[in-house]
Structures are given as structure tokens and as C-alpha cells.
C-alpha positions, 0 to 999 in steps of 0.5 A, a space after each residue: 707519188 709526188 711531194 705535193 700529194 704527200 703534203 696534201 694528205 699529211 695536211 689533211 691528216 693533220 686537220 682531222 687530228 686537230 678537229 678530233 682533239 677540239 671535239 674530245 676537249 669539248 666533250 670533257 669540258 662539258 662533263 667536268 662542268 656537269 660534275 662540278 655543279 653536283 656536289 661531291 658530298 651528295 648522300 643518297 636519299 632515304 626511302 621508306 615504304 609507307 604502303 603496299 595495295 594489290 592492283 591486279 591478281 592473276 594466276 601467274 603474276 601479281 601487280 602492286 602499288 607502293 607508296 614510297 617516301 623519299 627524304 633528302 638529307 642534303 642541302 641541295 634539291 635532288 632531281 630523280 628522272 626514274 628509277 629501278 628497284 627490288 622489294 625483298 621481304 624476309 630475305 626473299 625477293 617479292 617485287 621488281 619494278 621500274 619508274 620513269 616518273 620524275 621528282 624533285 626532292 627538296 633540300 632537307 624535304 621529302 616527296 611521296 612517289 607511287 611506283 608499280 611492282 610486279 610479283 611472280 607466282 613462284 615468289 608469291 607462294 615462296 613468301 606465304 611459305 615464310 610467313 607460315 614459318 615464322 612466329 612473328 607476324 612482323 616482316 623485314 623488309 629491303 628496298 634497294 635499286 638506283 635513282 637516275 638522276 636528271 642533267 646527266 648526273 648519272 645514277 645513285 644506288 639505294 638500299 634501306 631496310 625496315 619493319 612492315 607491321 600488319 594492320 592492328 585489328 584493335 586500335 588499342 594494341 598499338 
């Protein structure tokens, strides 16, 4: 191999190496800029269930519509692009769902979203058995999952617990 061929290959390798380093620096700079615009002290929003309604019931699967209130405890907006979640009732998984609906939760504000969820026959039967074994009509729930954030901010996990009360038959009982 001649000396000029070796120099040409070395300079091509050097040029490729420089371009690769420039690309890496650009990607890192873009990533750091994105991270810098989301405050480091961002707390996950609070989620609570407003209502659960059956939508479609088949022998093997039940579909529900959930209304969920999202409250933002931060001093900046949270731009949510979607979410995945699991709803447990009395310690057992009842519903699972995903949503690609976008919602902007204003700073120190709230938004209400509608989600769809699916339950299987096995999960539904397990819930009925658990209710028959309980003395109380109160149902403890846990809503957990992750929120996907817009603008490349990644995702934010959440987990909140609460109590579902059956509707009162007599308004004076409330």
C-alpha cells in the first residue's frame, strides 16, 4: 500500500470521526436544552376518579368509561400526551387502559379527562367475590400508571389511592 493511500484512508477516517463527534454533541445539546425547560422540582399531578360507567358488557370482556380529575400542584403547566393505567379495587386488578388523548393541565389548576378501560371476566368475578366477603360497602381503589409528557419530556409515574362509595339510596344518608 502506498503512502498516499494510507494518508487518504487516515484522513477519511478522521473526517468521519469528526462528523460523528459533532452529531453526538448536537444530540446531547438538544437533550440538555429540553431537560432544562422542564423544572427539576416537578411533582406528579394528583388523580382521582369521578365516575365509572359500563359501556359494553360481553361474556368475556367488559368495557368502562372513567372520568378522572387531574390536579396540577406545580407552578407550571403539565402537557400530557397520553397515559397508561391500572385500576385496582380492594387490592385486585379490575381495569387496565391506555389513552393517547392530549390534555394541558394548567399551573395550580385541574382538568377532567375521560378514559376507557377493559376488564376481563376473571377480574370481574374476582371483584364480585371480594365484595361478597366484605362487610362494608366501601371500596378502596388504587389508580396507578404513567403519564407521557409532550415535547420529549419522557414519562411521569403516578399512584393514588381513594375510596369509592356506592350511591346513597336516600340523600339524607349522606
